[in-house]
N, C-alpha and C positions, 0 to 999 in steps of 0.2 A: 643271932646264931642261924646258920644256914640249915636247910632241911635236905641237903643232898646226901646220897648214900656214900659210904666210905670207899666202896669199890674193891674190897679185898678179894672178891671172887669174880670181878668183872674183867672183861678182855676189851682191848682197844686196837684199832687198826692204825698203823703208822702212815702218816701222809707221805713219807719219803720212800719207804720200801713196799708198802702195801701189806706187810706181814702183821700177824696178830701177836700182841704182847699183853702181859698183865697191866691193867689200868694204872696201878700204883707205881709202875716203872716208867710211865710216860712223862715227857717234859714238853713245854711249849717254847718254841724258839722265838727269837726277836722278830722274825718275819711272819709269825702267826701259825707256823706249821706245828702240828702235834705229832712228836716223834718219840721213839724209844730212847732211853738214856745212852745206849750204845751208838745211836745214830746222831745224837745231839751235836750241833755245831754252834759254838758261841759266836756272838757278833764280833767281827774283826775290829781291832782297836782303832784303825784308821776311819772307821765309819762313825765313831763317837768323836765329835769335834770337841776339843777342849775350849773352855772359855778363855778368851784373850783379854788381857787388860788393855784399857785404852791408853793411847800415847799421852804422856803427862803434859806435853807442851801443845797439843793440838786442841782446838775448840770443836765442840760438837756441831754447832750450826754456823760455821765460818762463812763469811761472805767477803771475798777479797775486793779491794778497791778497784774500780775500773774507770777508764776515761771515756766519757761520752763522745760519740762521733759528732762532727760538725754537721749541722743541718741548716737549710735556708730558713729565714724568718719571714713570716707573712707581714707585709707592710700595710699601713693604713690606706684608706682610699685616696687615690691621687697624691702620692707622697713626693713626686718629682716636681721641681719648679725650675723653669728656664731662667737664664739671666736676661740681660737686655737684648733687644732685637739685633740679630746678626752675630751673636756670640754662641759658643758651643759649651759654655759652662752650665752644669745642672746641679742644683742643690737637692739633697735627699733628706727627708725627715723620717728617721727611724728611732723611735723612743728608746732610750737607754741602750744604744747599739753596742757599746763597749769596744768599739774599733779605734785604731790609731792611725795617724797619718802614715801613708806608705803601704797600708794593707791593700790587698787586692780583693775586690768584691765583684761577684757575678750576679747579674740581675736576670730574673726569669719571669716569663709571661707578662711583660710590660707592654702595654698598648702604645702606639705612636701618638704624639701630641706636639703641637706648636712647631711643626716642621721636622721633628726628630722621628726617624723611622724605627719601627719595632726591631728590625734586623740589626740595626746599629746599636741600640741600647741593650739588646739581649745577647750580645756576642759572647761566645764561649770562653774567650780569654779573660773576660772581666775588665775592670777598670781599677787603676790605682787611685785611692781616695785621699782627700785632705780633710782632716777632722776640723770642724768648726766649733762644736760644743758636744755635750753628752747626748744630744738628740738629733744633730744634723751633721752632715759632711757633704763635700762637693767633689765632683769629678768632671772631666772634659771629654765629650764624645769626639770621635775621630773625624767624621766627614760632614755631618749635618750641622746646621745652625738654626737658631730660633727665628721664626718669622715674625711673631708678634712681640714676644718677650714677656717676662714676669707672668707666665701662664703655668697653672698647676695641671698635672695630668699623670698618666701612667696606667691607671685601671684600678679596679677594686680588688684585684687578685694578683698583685705583683709580689715577687719574692726577692730578697737580698740574702746572699750567703756566700759560702766558700766557692772557689772555682771548681773543685772536685768534691763530690759527695760520696762517702763510703757507707756501705750498708751495715 
């Protein structure tokens, strides 16, 4: 039980008008103001938000399916192998590449080797490939030919991927 006085003879000052009123006739508003009952303003109904029921067909933590963007794949060290001397065919080893014959593949950051220049193999249009098996495919460079033949090269940091990359 509280030890406060009943206030039957006490006076209080209204926060709204500054006038003195009997303490027992004072009310506390929703915004914390201590006012007389004649000055009291109840909280507007629009300020009290009603609880809304959840949509019965939606999920609380839904994650819609999305399609991943195509990105270039890092190839193993020296993944390119030239054909015989004087030819322009190149075989690429890319483990589990998942590509098909007729796909266009663009190579990036490939170093020159066996007479094939970097600018020729790294061209922005890419090359149409012919699938050999699940780990290898071939393509033909446009201008250069192999000088020695059957030589591996390319670099330790070569990439194979789509012609265009989206962010």
